[in-house]
C-alpha positions in Angstrom: 28.1 28.5 -22.5 31.9 28.3 -22.1 31.4 27.5 -18.4 29.1 24.6 -19.2 31.6 23.1 -21.7 34.4 23.4 -19.2 32.2 21.7 -16.5 31.4 18.9 -18.9 35.1 18.2 -19.6 35.8 18.2 -15.8 33.0 15.7 -15.3 34.3 13.6 -18.1 37.8 13.7 -16.6 36.6 12.5 -13.2 34.7 9.7 -14.9 37.7 8.6 -16.9 39.9 8.6 -13.8 37.3 6.5 -11.9 37.1 3.9 -14.7 40.9 3.7 -15.0 41.1 3.2 -11.2 38.7 0.2 -11.4 40.6 -1.4 -14.3 43.8 -1.0 -12.4 42.3 -2.6 -9.3 41.0 -5.5 -11.3 44.4 -6.1 -12.9 45.9 -6.0 -9.4 43.4 -8.5 -8.0 44.0 -10.8 -11.0 47.7 -10.7 -10.4 47.3 -11.4 -6.7 45.1 -14.4 -7.5 47.6 -15.8 -9.9 50.4 -15.4 -7.4 48.4 -17.3 -4.7 47.8 -20.2 -7.0 51.3 -20.3 -8.3 52.6 -20.2 -4.7 50.5 -23.3 -3.9 48.5 -21.6 -1.2 45.4 -23.5 -2.3 45.2 -27.1 -3.5 42.3 -28.9 -5.2 41.7 -32.6 -4.3 39.2 -35.3 -4.9 37.9 -37.5 -2.1 36.1 -40.7 -2.9 34.0 -42.3 -0.2 32.2 -45.6 0.0 28.5 -45.9 0.2 26.1 -48.8 0.8 22.9 -49.4 -1.1 20.0 -51.7 -1.0 16.7 -52.4 -2.8 13.3 -51.5 -1.4 10.2 -52.8 -3.1 7.3 -50.3 -3.4 4.2 -52.0 -2.1 1.8 -49.4 -3.6 1.4 -46.0 -5.1 -1.7 -43.7 -5.6 -3.2 -44.2 -9.0 -6.3 -41.9 -9.1 -6.2 -38.3 -10.3 -3.1 -39.1 -12.5 -2.4 -37.7 -16.0 -1.7 -41.3 -17.2 -3.1 -44.7 -16.8 -1.6 -48.0 -17.7 -3.3 -50.9 -19.5 -1.8 -54.3 -20.4 0.8 -56.8 -19.4 4.6 -56.4 -19.3 7.2 -59.0 -18.3 10.9 -59.4 -18.5 13.5 -61.5 -16.7 14.7 -58.6 -14.5 11.5 -57.1 -13.1 9.0 -59.9 -13.3 5.4 -59.3 -14.6 3.2 -56.3 -14.2 -0.5 -56.4 -15.1 -2.3 -53.1 -15.2 -6.1 -52.8 -15.2 -8.4 -49.7 -15.0 -11.5 -48.9 -12.9 -13.6 -45.9 -14.1 -16.9 -44.3 -13.5 -19.2 -43.3 -16.3 -21.0 -40.0 -16.6 -24.7 -39.9 -17.5 -25.3 -38.0 -20.7 -26.9 -34.6 -20.0 -26.4 -32.6 -23.2 -27.4 -33.1 -26.8 -29.8 -36.0 -27.0 -30.6 -36.0 -23.3 -30.7 -39.5 -21.9 -34.0 -38.8 -20.0 -35.8 -38.7 -23.4 -35.4 -42.5 -23.5 -34.8 -44.8 -26.3 -38.2 -44.6 -27.9 -40.2 -47.5 -29.2 -39.2 -50.5 -31.4 -35.6 -49.9 -30.3 -32.7 -52.1 -31.4 -29.2 -51.9 -29.9 -26.9 -51.8 -32.9 -23.6 -51.7 -31.1 -21.9 -50.7 -27.9 -18.3 -49.5 -28.1 -15.7 -48.4 -25.6 -13.5 -45.9 -27.2 -10.1 -44.9 -25.6 -7.9 -42.7 -27.8 -4.2 -43.5 -28.0 -1.5 -41.0 -27.5 0.0 -40.7 -30.9 2.5 -39.0 -33.1 2.1 -38.4 -36.9 5.1 -40.0 -38.5 4.3 -39.5 -42.1 1.5 -39.6 -44.7 0.2 -42.6 -46.6 0.1 -42.4 -50.4 -3.6 -41.3 -50.2 -2.6 -38.3 -48.0 -4.0 -39.8 -44.8 -1.7 -39.4 -41.7 0.3 -42.3 -40.6 0.3 -42.5 -36.8 2.6 -44.2 -34.3 1.4 -44.9 -30.8 3.4 -43.3 -27.9 4.3 -44.8 -24.6 4.1 -48.5 -25.4 6.3 -50.8 -23.2 7.1 -54.3 -24.3 6.3 -56.4 -27.4 3.8 -54.6 -29.5 3.2 -57.7 -31.7 2.1 -60.0 -28.8 -1.5 -59.8 -27.5 -2.8 -59.9 -23.9 -6.2 -60.9 -22.7 -8.6 -58.0 -22.2 -11.9 -58.2 -20.4 -14.5 -55.7 -19.4 -16.8 -56.1 -16.4 -19.4 -54.0 -14.6 -17.6 -52.4 -11.7 -19.2 -53.4 -8.3 -17.0 -51.2 -6.1 -18.4 -47.7 -5.5 -15.8 -45.1 -6.2 -16.0 -42.4 -3.6 -14.8 -38.9 -4.3 -14.1 -38.3 -0.6 -12.3 -40.4 1.9 -15.0 -42.4 3.8 -12.9 -42.3 6.9 -12.3 -38.6 6.7 -14.8 -36.7 4.4 -12.6 -33.6 4.6 -10.0 -35.3 2.4 -10.1 -36.5 -1.2 -10.2 -40.3 -1.5 -7.0 -42.0 -2.6 -7.0 -45.3 -4.5 -3.8 -47.2 -4.3 -2.4 -49.6 -6.9 -3.0 -52.7 -4.7 -6.7 -51.9 -4.3 -8.8 -54.9 -5.2 -11.9 -53.9 -7.1 -15.1 -56.0 -7.1 -16.5 -56.8 -10.5 -19.6 -58.5 -12.0 -19.8 -62.2 -12.7 -20.4 -61.9 -16.4 -17.9 -60.1 -18.6 -19.2 -57.5 -21.0 -16.3 -58.4 -23.3 -13.4 -60.8 -23.3 -10.8 -61.4 -25.9 -7.2 -61.0 -27.0 -6.0 -57.5 -27.7 -2.9 -55.7 -29.0 -2.5 -52.1 -30.1 -3.3 -51.0 -33.6 -2.1 -47.7 -34.9 -4.5 -47.9 -37.9 -7.6 -48.4 -35.8 -9.1 -45.0 -36.7 -12.6 -45.9 -37.9 -15.6 -47.8 -36.4 -18.2 -49.4 -38.7 -21.7 -49.5 -37.1 -24.3 -51.8 -38.7 -27.8 -50.3 -38.3 -30.5 -52.9 -37.9 -34.2 -53.2 -38.5 -36.5 -53.9 -35.6 -35.9 -57.7 -35.9 -32.2 -57.1 -35.0 -31.0 -59.3 -37.9 -31.7 -57.3 -41.0 -28.9 -54.7 -41.7 -30.4 -51.5 -43.2 -27.1 -49.6 -43.5 -23.6 -49.3 -42.1 -22.4 -46.0 -40.6 -18.7 -45.0 -40.6 -17.8 -43.5 -37.3 -14.6 -41.4 -37.2 -13.5 -39.1 -34.4 -13.0 -35.5 -35.5 -9.2 -35.6 -34.9 -8.9 -38.9 -36.9 -6.6 -40.4 -34.4 -6.5 -44.2 -33.7 -8.2 -45.5 -30.5 -8.8 -48.7 -28.6 -12.3 -49.9 -29.6 -13.9 -52.6 -27.4 -17.3 -54.0 -28.4 -19.5 -54.8 -25.4 -22.2 -57.4 -25.1 -25.4 -55.8 -26.5 -27.8 -58.0 -24.5 -26.2 -57.3 -21.2 -26.0 -53.5 -21.9 -29.7 -53.6 -22.9 -30.6 -55.2 -19.5 -28.6 -52.7 -17.6 -29.3 -49.5 -19.5 -32.2 -49.7 -21.9 -34.7 -51.8 -19.9 -34.3 -49.5 -16.9 -34.0 -46.2 -18.7 -37.3 -44.9 -17.4 -36.5 -45.7 -13.8 -35.2 -43.2 -11.1 -31.7 -44.7 -11.4 -31.3 -42.6 -14.6 -33.0 -39.5 -13.3 -29.8 -37.9 -12.0 -26.1 -38.3 -12.2 -25.9 -39.2 -8.5 -28.6 -41.8 -8.8 -26.8 -43.2 -11.9 -23.4 -43.5 -10.3 -24.9 -45.5 -7.4 -26.8 -47.7 -9.8 -24.1 -48.4 -12.3 -20.8 -47.9 -10.6 -18.6 -48.0 -13.6 -16.4 -50.3 -15.7 -13.5 -52.5 -14.8 -11.2 -53.0 -17.8 -9.0 -55.9 -16.8 -5.7 -57.0 -18.4 -4.4 -60.6 -18.0 -1.9 -62.9 -19.7 -2.9 -64.9 -22.8 -0.4 -67.1 -24.6 2.6 -65.7 -22.7 3.6 -62.9 -20.4 5.8 -61.1 -22.8 3.1 -58.7 -24.1 2.9 -54.9 -23.7 1.6 -52.0 -21.7 0.2 -48.8 -23.2 0.0 -45.5 -21.3 -3.3 -43.7 -21.8 -4.5 -40.2 -20.8 -8.2 -41.3 -20.7 -9.3 -37.7 -21.2 -11.7 -38.4 -24.0 -12.5 -42.0 -23.3 -16.2 -43.0 -23.5 -18.7 -45.8 -23.9 -21.2 -45.2 -26.7 -24.5 -47.0 -27.2 -25.5 -47.0 -30.8 -29.2 -47.7 -31.4 -31.9 -47.4 -34.0 -35.6 -46.9 -33.4 -38.9 -46.5 -35.4 -40.2 -43.0 -35.4 -43.1 -43.4 -37.8 -44.9 -46.3 -39.3 -45.7 -44.4 -42.5 -43.6 -46.0 -45.2 -43.7 -43.0 -47.6 -42.4 -40.5 -45.0 -39.5 -38.4 -46.2 -36.2 -39.5 -44.5 -33.6 -37.3 -43.1 -29.9 -38.1 -43.2 -30.1 -40.4 -40.2 -33.2 -42.2 -41.4 -33.6 -45.5 -43.3 -36.8 -47.1 -44.6 -37.2 -50.6 -43.2 -39.9 -53.2 -43.3 -41.7 -51.9 -40.3 -41.5 -48.2 -41.2 -39.0 -45.4 -40.8 -35.9 -46.2 -38.7 -33.6 -43.5 -37.4 -30.1 -43.8 -36.0 -29.1 -42.5 -32.6 -26.4 -42.8 -29.9 -25.7 -42.1 -26.3 -22.1 -41.3 -25.3 -21.2 -42.0 -21.6 -17.9 -40.2 -21.0 -15.5 -41.8 -18.5 -15.8 -39.9 -15.2 -13.1 -37.9 -13.5 -12.6 -40.7 -10.9 -10.4 -43.4 -12.5 -7.8 -45.7 -10.9 -5.3 -48.3 -11.8 -4.8 -51.7 -10.3 -1.3 -53.2 -10.5 -0.8 -56.9 -10.1 2.9 -57.6 -9.7 5.0 -60.8 -9.5 8.6 -60.0 -8.8 11.7 -61.9 -9.8 15.2 -60.6 -9.0 13.9 -57.2 -7.7 12.0 -59.0 -4.9 15.3 -60.7 -3.8 17.2 -57.4 -3.9 20.1 -59.1 -5.7 23.6 -59.8 -4.5 25.3 -57.0 -6.4 22.5 -55.2 -8.4 19.9 -52.5 -7.7 16.5 -52.7 -9.4 14.9 -49.3 -9.9 11.4 -49.3 -11.5 8.3 -47.2 -11.5 4.7 -48.1 -11.2 4.8 -49.7 -7.7 8.1 -51.4 -8.6 11.2 -50.8 -6.5 13.7 -48.1 -5.5 17.2 -48.0 -4.1 18.3 -46.5 -0.8 21.8 -45.0 -0.2 23.8 -44.5 2.9 26.7 -42.0 2.5 30.2 -41.9 4.2 30.2 -45.5 5.2 33.2 -46.3 7.4 34.1 -42.6 7.7 34.4 -40.4 10.8 32.0 -37.6 9.8 33.2 -35.3 12.6 36.8 -35.5 11.3 35.6 -34.6 7.8 33.6 -31.7 9.1 36.6 -30.3 11.0 38.7 -30.2 7.8 36.7 -27.1 6.7 36.8 -28.0 3.0 35.4 -25.7 0.3 33.3 -28.2 -1.7 33.5 -27.5 -5.4 31.6 -30.5 -6.7 30.0 -33.6 -5.3 28.6 -36.3 -7.5 27.1 -39.7 -7.0 27.4 -42.1 -9.9 25.4 -45.3 -10.7 26.5 -47.5 -13.6 24.0 -49.5 -15.6 24.4 -53.3 -15.9 24.5 -53.5 -19.7 24.1 -57.3 -19.5 20.7 -57.0 -18.0 17.9 -58.2 -20.3 15.5 -55.3 -19.6 15.5 -52.6 -22.2 13.1 -50.0 -20.7 15.6 -47.8 -18.9 14.1 -44.5 -17.7 15.5 -41.2 -19.1 15.9 -39.8 -15.6 16.1 -40.9 -12.0 15.5 -38.8 -8.9 17.5 -38.5 -5.7 15.7 -37.4 -2.5 15.6 -37.7 1.3 14.2 -41.1 1.7 13.7 -40.9 5.5 11.6 -37.8 5.3 10.2 -38.2 1.8 11.4 -34.7 0.9 13.5 -32.9 -1.6 17.3 -32.5 -0.9 19.0 -29.1 -0.8 20.2 -29.1 -4.4 16.7 -29.7 -5.8 15.6 -26.5 -4.1 18.7 -24.4 -4.8 19.7 -25.7 -8.3 16.7 -27.6 -9.7 16.3 -31.0 -11.3 18.2 -30.1 -14.4 21.4 -29.3 -12.5 21.0 -32.2 -10.1 20.8 -34.4 -13.1 20.2 -38.1 -12.8 19.8 -38.3 -16.6 20.6 -41.5 -18.5 24.0 -41.2 -20.2 24.9 -43.5 -23.1 28.2 -45.2 -24.2 28.4 -46.5 -27.7 24.6 -46.3 -28.0 24.0 -48.3 -24.8 22.6 -47.1 -21.4 25.8 -46.4 -19.4 25.3 -44.4 -16.2 23.4 -41.9 -14.1 25.2 -39.0 -12.3 23.7 -36.9 -9.5 25.3 -33.6 -8.5 24.6 -33.0 -4.8 27.1 -30.3 -4.1 25.0 -28.1 -1.9 23.7 -31.1 0.1 27.3 -32.3 0.8 28.4 -28.7 1.6 25.7 -28.3 4.2 26.4 -31.8 5.6 30.1 -31.0 6.2 29.7 -27.6 7.7 31.7 -27.8 10.9 29.7 -25.1 12.7 26.3 -26.6 11.9 26.7 -30.3 11.3 23.7 -32.2 10.0 22.7 -35.7 10.7 23.2 -38.3 8.0 20.0 -39.5 6.4 19.2 -42.3 4.1 18.8 -41.1 0.5 16.5 -42.7 -2.1 16.8 -43.2 -5.9 13.6 -43.6 -7.8 12.3 -43.2 -11.3 11.6 -39.6 -12.1 8.2 -38.8 -13.6 7.7 -35.5 -15.3 5.6 -33.5 -14.5 4.3 -35.4 -11.4 7.6 -35.3 -9.6 8.5 -31.7 -10.5 8.3 -29.0 -7.9 5.4 -26.7 -8.4 6.5 -23.9 -6.0 9.4 -22.8 -3.8 7.6 -24.3 -0.8 7.0 -27.6 -2.5 9.3 -29.9 -0.6 7.4 -33.2 -0.5 8.3 -36.0 -2.9 5.0 -37.5 -4.3 4.4 -41.2 -4.3 2.7 -41.1 -7.7 4.5 -43.2 -10.3 2.8 -44.4 -13.5 5.7 -45.3 -15.8 6.8 -49.0 -15.7 10.3 -48.1 -16.9 13.1 -49.7 -14.9 16.8 -50.1 -14.9 19.3 -52.5 -13.3 22.3 -50.8 -11.6 25.5 -52.0 -10.0 25.4 -51.5 -6.2 28.3 -50.9 -3.8 29.8 -54.4 -3.8 33.5 -54.7 -4.6 32.6 -57.3 -7.3 31.4 -54.4 -9.5 35.0 -53.0 -9.4 35.1 -49.6 -11.0 31.4 -49.6 -11.7 30.4 -49.8 -8.1 28.3 -46.9 -6.9 30.5 -44.2 -5.3 30.5 -40.6 -4.1 33.2 -38.3 -5.4 33.9 -35.0 -3.7 36.0 -32.3 -5.3 37.2 -29.7 -2.8 39.6 -26.9 -2.3 41.9 -26.8 0.8 44.1 -24.1 2.2 47.6 -25.4 2.5 49.2 -24.8 5.8 
């Protein structure tokens, strides 16, 4: 037992000696580092280099298969006018009251409604306890209406690319969709955060006598866009042909009725608004009543009403919007089309981006031979606070424009470190700063010099622009947000607010 105790003390002594040695070494290293700095062996410097920049208008972006779809009209003096319309398939009902059962006899179409839920936030409660909603992702003047029309879609939406069936079809924002001659609806529209209920009048067989009014409310009680369609035209398309083969299968139906085209246009003025919609639970519902028995004294269930011709029951068919939906963007540019003498116009939704050339007027080989240790490299863009547009995006993205790929820092550090976030000064949009330290370090390596490439600055969409894996290097073209910002470019007229690259480096003094 004594031997074990002695051995433990020996082990403890060795351990203590080892720890003291490490501490002593650390102190010695710290002292050496201090002496080196004090002796001015290393010096830190900042190198500012000029860049050039220019605008590039985006002709089109993919719009199908997105998480968001735009509807409406937005206009300002900086970016011109953007009209966003939606094309969508409908899905034939196959569950619940199966469509193949038909509408029955003595049928009256009571109402036909398109229902598209808004994306909302509960702000508060009203005095009666009901939630008070605000509508998310609205761009422009909420109080100004735009013209909204709904047509039968005449363009067949293919799931697969007709030119290469091994690939999924892509519908771009400049795609022109064919539509029917007669609108199913046309009128002025603006968003309404209180539009939570639909009132459906139920008619007798004559179509003029109202038997009752149903209150239709979605289970989540959220507001939604409600568009009433022409009952006579819907009857011709859907009810009168319900027994035909066109409604016998989903495939037959999508070839017969190719979908809806919801078109936005200007009304009294261009200064209206756009709303972003997920479209997940969007649908078109046909509300109808029919006679199920001519016996006037038959007991009625909760859906039945006694009318002059017998017992009337209330029904509906809900046609969900299909998975295949696409936006059409109609743009008219102002300043952004002209690129501007001293401004950059960066906007999403097939708007415009900026391209950047680094080290303008510099001999790159000379810089590479300096063998600098790059501590930090940042590219700064200042916002033109006098611009009239007020829809500045929260984040911009920097990438390899020539190869449409991620730059080094997006891979090594990630989007949060690279930045590009909007910074404010006194409550106003002020600047965007990109940290591209690893990219510049790689570029200035003297042993493995890289070729200069043109960089791009675009609106960052999360999550569509986020990398999904380590091997995900391609920058996607998808861009649904219409947000945009006016930035100063490289011209000397911008003075201290011109775009510039600042490199902080450490150099060994000789």
